[in-house]
N, C-alpha and C positions, 0 to 999 in steps of 0.2 A: 432153495426150494424146499417147501415143507413136505411135499409128496416125493417119496423115493421109489424108484423102479428097481426091482430086484431081479432083473432079467439075467445078468451075468451069473448069479448064484444058481438060478434055475437051469440055465443052459449047461453049466458044469455038472450039476446033479443029474441031468438027463443025458449027458454026454452027446449034446447036439450043438451043431455050429449055428451061428447067426444066419448064414446063407441057407442052410437046410430049413430053419424055422421060417425065414422069409418066404421060401418057396411053398412050404406047407400052408402058411397063413394067407399068402397071396398079396403080400406087400413088398415093396422094394427093400433091399438091404440098407439103402441110405435112410429110408424112413424108420426102419427098425433100429438103426444105429442112433438116430436122433432120440428115439424113445429110450434106448439103453443108456445113453449118456446123460439123461435128465434134461435135455434141451427142448423136449416137446412141451408145447403149451396146452395140448389137448389130445385125447385119444377117443376114437369112436367106440361106441359099445360093441359094434360088430367086430372091430379089430380086437378089442379086449376079450370078447367071447371066443374068437378064433385062437388067440394066444392061449387062453385057458384050456381050450379043447386040445390043442397040440402039445401043451406042456403038462397036461393032466393035473391042473391046479385050480385053485379058487382065486378070484380077484385079489383077495387079501394076501395071498402068497406072492403076488406079483407087485402089488403097490402097498407101501407103508407110509404112515404119517409120522413125521418128526417135527415137533414144535420148534418154532424159530421166529425171527422177526418177520413181520408181514412184508410181502413183496409189493412193489408199486403196481398199480393196475394200469396196464398199458392202454386199456380201452377208454380210460378217463382222460379227457383233454382239458386240463385246467390251464388258464392263462393268468 
């Protein structure tokens, strides 16, 4: 995945648990874990905004781009 989520680093720096962040943001720990592990395919702007509010950061602190091979587009159904 070319977009990397830096949630682990920010949580350590803020001395905050994933459970506490999930409570503050209003999402489940399971959904936050999916985001943290890089398995999320999308994130809502409202969730991103709440994460930035609670972590006192900018979106660029949370998400970084790393060039790599293109991923297959799962929305395209070619036969």
